[in-house]
C-alpha positions as CSV (number, residue, x, y, z in Angstrom):
1,M,117.0,-66.9,193.7
2,A,114.6,-68.7,196.3
3,G,112.4,-66.4,198.4
4,P,112.3,-66.5,202.5
5,S,110.7,-70.1,204.0
6,Y,107.5,-69.2,205.8
7,A,105.2,-71.3,208.1
8,E,101.8,-72.4,206.9
9,G,100.5,-71.9,210.6
10,S,101.5,-72.5,214.1
11,W,99.5,-72.8,217.5
12,T,100.3,-72.9,221.1
13,G,98.4,-74.1,224.1
14,S,98.9,-76.0,227.1
15,V,98.4,-79.3,228.4
16,T,97.0,-80.4,232.4
17,D,97.6,-83.7,233.9
18,A,97.4,-85.2,230.4
19,Q,97.5,-89.0,230.9
20,P,98.7,-91.8,228.2
21,G,96.6,-91.8,225.5
22,F,95.4,-88.0,225.8
23,G,94.8,-86.6,222.1
24,S,95.5,-83.0,221.1
25,R,93.1,-80.7,219.1
26,T,93.6,-81.3,215.6
27,W,94.6,-79.1,213.1
28,I,94.5,-78.6,209.0
29,D,98.1,-79.3,207.2
30,K,97.6,-78.1,203.3
31,N,101.0,-78.6,203.1
32,S,101.9,-75.5,201.2
33,D,105.0,-74.6,202.6
34,S,108.5,-75.9,203.0
35,A,108.7,-75.4,206.9
36,S,109.0,-78.1,209.1
37,N,105.9,-79.8,210.9
38,Y,106.5,-80.3,214.5
39,V,105.1,-80.8,218.0
40,Q,106.9,-79.4,220.7
41,I,105.9,-79.8,224.8
42,Y,108.3,-77.1,226.6
43,S,108.1,-76.0,230.8
44,C,107.6,-79.7,231.4
45,D,107.1,-81.1,234.8
46,R,108.2,-84.3,233.6
47,S,109.4,-86.2,230.0
48,A,106.5,-87.4,227.8
49,T,106.7,-89.6,224.6
50,V,104.1,-88.5,221.8
51,A,103.3,-89.8,218.4
52,T,101.6,-87.5,215.4
53,Y,98.6,-89.2,213.4
54,R,96.8,-88.2,210.1
55,N,93.3,-88.6,211.0
56,R,91.0,-90.9,208.6
57,Q,87.6,-92.1,208.3
58,F,86.4,-94.9,210.6
59,P,86.8,-97.7,210.8
60,V,90.4,-96.9,209.4
61,P,92.7,-96.5,212.2
62,D,94.4,-93.0,211.8
63,E,97.8,-93.0,210.0
64,V,101.0,-92.4,212.0
65,V,103.1,-89.6,210.3
66,G,105.5,-88.7,213.5
67,V,106.9,-91.7,214.9
68,E,106.8,-91.9,218.6
69,K,109.4,-89.3,220.3
70,K,110.4,-88.3,223.8
71,T,109.6,-84.5,224.2
72,C,110.2,-81.8,226.6
73,D,111.7,-78.9,225.0
74,A,112.0,-81.2,222.0
75,K,110.7,-81.0,218.7
76,A,108.8,-84.2,217.5
77,T,108.7,-83.5,213.5
78,Y,106.3,-85.4,211.1
79,N,106.6,-86.3,207.9
80,K,107.1,-83.0,205.6
81,G,104.7,-84.0,202.9
82,T,102.0,-84.5,204.7
83,K,98.2,-82.8,203.9
84,G,95.4,-83.7,206.2
85,D,93.5,-83.3,209.6
86,I,96.6,-83.9,211.9
87,H,96.7,-84.5,215.9
88,F,98.9,-85.4,218.5
89,T,98.3,-88.2,220.7
90,V,100.8,-88.7,224.3
91,K,102.0,-92.1,224.4
92,S,103.5,-92.1,227.7
93,T,105.2,-90.0,230.4
94,G,108.2,-90.1,232.4
95,D,106.7,-91.7,235.4
96,S,103.1,-92.6,236.3
97,G,102.0,-89.2,236.6
98,G,100.0,-86.7,234.0
99,L,101.8,-84.4,231.9
100,D,101.8,-80.4,232.5
101,G,103.5,-78.3,230.1
102,K,103.1,-75.7,227.4
103,V,102.2,-76.9,223.8
104,K,103.7,-75.4,220.6
105,V,102.9,-76.9,217.0
106,G,104.4,-75.6,213.6
107,Y,103.1,-76.8,210.1
């Protein structure tokens, strides 16, 4: 019999006037559980597109681990087997304004 699935970690926060190019704080995903990995921006004032990255040593570009996805209440997932220092970047907002909303990250 399998035990219950548990989440390795999560955090919540908010973004205010986040323009395209805004990068979140970094979290460490040790890939020590079977829970899905996601970024969710909710209670938004507009839609936004985000992508999730694993940090790599300069000059190597960060690795895309979660493709760009529109999010405002939807979860933008990233690769389940990902280990390392992870962050998300706002790629675009619904119109020319900045994004305001709450953030939840599960890993």
